[in-house]
C-alpha positions as CSV (number, residue, x, y, z in Angstrom):
1,X,123.8,101.3,49.1
2,X,120.3,102.4,50.1
3,X,119.3,102.8,53.7
4,X,116.6,100.1,53.4
5,X,119.2,97.7,52.1
6,X,121.5,98.3,55.0
7,X,118.6,98.0,57.5
8,X,117.4,94.8,55.8
9,X,120.9,93.3,56.0
10,X,121.3,94.2,59.7
11,X,117.8,92.8,60.5
12,X,118.7,89.6,58.7
13,X,121.9,89.3,60.7
14,X,120.2,90.1,64.0
15,X,117.3,87.8,63.4
16,X,119.5,85.0,62.3
17,X,121.6,85.3,65.5
18,X,118.6,85.1,67.8
19,X,117.3,82.0,66.0
20,X,120.5,80.1,66.3
21,X,120.7,80.7,70.1
22,X,117.4,79.1,70.8
23,X,117.9,75.5,72.2
24,X,116.0,72.9,70.4
25,X,116.1,70.3,73.2
26,X,116.9,70.4,76.8
27,X,120.4,69.0,77.7
28,X,120.5,66.1,80.0
29,X,122.2,66.8,83.3
30,X,125.7,65.5,83.7
31,X,126.3,63.6,86.9
32,X,129.0,61.6,88.4
33,X,128.8,57.9,89.3
34,X,126.3,57.4,92.1
35,X,124.9,60.9,92.1
36,X,121.8,62.6,91.0
37,X,120.9,66.2,90.3
38,X,119.0,68.2,93.0
39,X,117.9,71.8,93.4
40,X,117.9,73.8,96.6
41,X,117.3,77.4,97.5
42,X,120.3,78.8,99.2
43,X,121.3,82.1,100.8
44,X,123.2,84.1,98.1
45,X,126.0,84.9,100.6
46,X,126.5,81.1,101.2
47,X,126.6,80.5,97.5
48,X,129.3,83.1,97.0
49,X,131.3,81.7,99.9
50,X,131.1,78.2,98.4
51,X,132.3,79.6,95.1
52,X,135.2,81.3,96.8
53,X,136.2,78.1,98.7
54,X,136.0,76.1,95.5
55,X,138.1,78.6,93.6
56,X,140.7,78.8,96.4
57,X,141.0,75.0,96.6
58,X,140.9,74.5,92.8
59,X,137.7,72.3,93.2
60,X,134.3,72.3,91.6
61,X,131.4,74.0,93.5
62,X,129.6,70.7,93.5
63,X,132.5,69.0,95.3
64,X,132.6,71.6,98.0
65,X,128.8,71.3,98.6
66,X,128.9,67.5,98.5
67,X,131.7,67.4,101.1
68,X,130.0,69.9,103.4
69,X,126.7,67.9,103.3
70,X,128.5,64.6,103.8
71,X,130.3,66.1,106.9
72,X,126.9,67.4,108.2
73,X,125.2,64.0,107.8
74,X,128.2,62.2,109.4
75,X,128.1,64.5,112.4
76,X,124.4,64.3,112.7
77,X,124.5,60.5,112.7
78,X,127.2,60.4,115.3
79,X,124.9,62.4,117.6
80,X,121.5,60.9,116.7
81,X,122.2,57.5,115.3
82,X,122.6,56.1,111.8
83,X,120.1,56.8,109.1
84,X,119.2,53.8,107.0
85,X,118.2,54.5,103.4
86,X,117.3,52.3,100.5
87,X,118.4,53.3,97.1
């Protein structure tokens, strides 16, 4: 085999691999019942601690964050009064 044939074969393989990894459409977010996706900037140390807690309790990261936020809101409402929201 000639060197240019080998190079052409490798280039074909490499180019084909990069083309197949490009997404054609954005995937819709998967959410649970009564939830919606949100995005927040968090301290990286907090993120790692959340991941650790989730791993140790065999739970999803999202479940740990949701529970923590629900506890925070409940505590805040006990101190400051109920918050009414319309969904």
